[in-house]
Phi, psi and omega in degrees: 000112177218107179276155180276155184302325183289341181262002188249044179261196181304320180297316177302313182296312185288343173285341189248335176230155186278354184292143180222157175302143010269013182249023174260119187252024174232127176267317180203156177262129180267326183205143180209121175223193186294338186240338190221147171231139171236129181227176184222148176216129173270123181273095184295138179293343183269007180298135180303328183302331182287344177290334184239344182260095183055062186300333178279341178213075189294129174228148180288129179300135180301326180296326178285329174293320174298318178302322178298319178295318180297319178295321177297318177297318178297321178294319177300314179297312181300314181294320178301314181288326176297318180298326180270001184056040181242007183290114180223057180153186181241129177294130177233149179291132179239343182200139169244116183280323180179155177221141177235130180251117190246339187205146179285148170243127187245162176306137180093346178290149169252123182252149173253129184248132179229140172226138182230133176286123176270316186195149172237122178236108183057235182275357184262138177245121180255126186227165170224156181201174178206165173238132178243142173232127184053038176079358182248144183293128175258322183217140171233141180205145171246145186202171177227152177226158172218163178274128173268123187253354180274000000 
């Protein structure tokens, strides 16, 4: 499974996961294969969150950076199942194993988001991911997803 760069924009993303602005934390997919997805998000200085999250020294909330990784993981799962014509539900987060916050993300930064499939056991998908800013890890997290079918 290797999608072309021209097909991995907002339309590509929104066809595969239910998230929409202002809660869509992926701008474009840079790479997508059977095990890994790399995506990108420009952290706009005009985001409402910066008005209340340390307004004198705005930093992107770590929980939203984790959400970007979770969305990338959901997109990886959806695309994998679409390719196999087995998509029968929406990937939802079922577990956060741990998160480490190593570096600040500030308004105007462009972050690279990666999620990698570690293992699939029955209906559960176990993944790990990270967010990088200027090539350095800002967040690392392990998590699990399952398909919600209702």
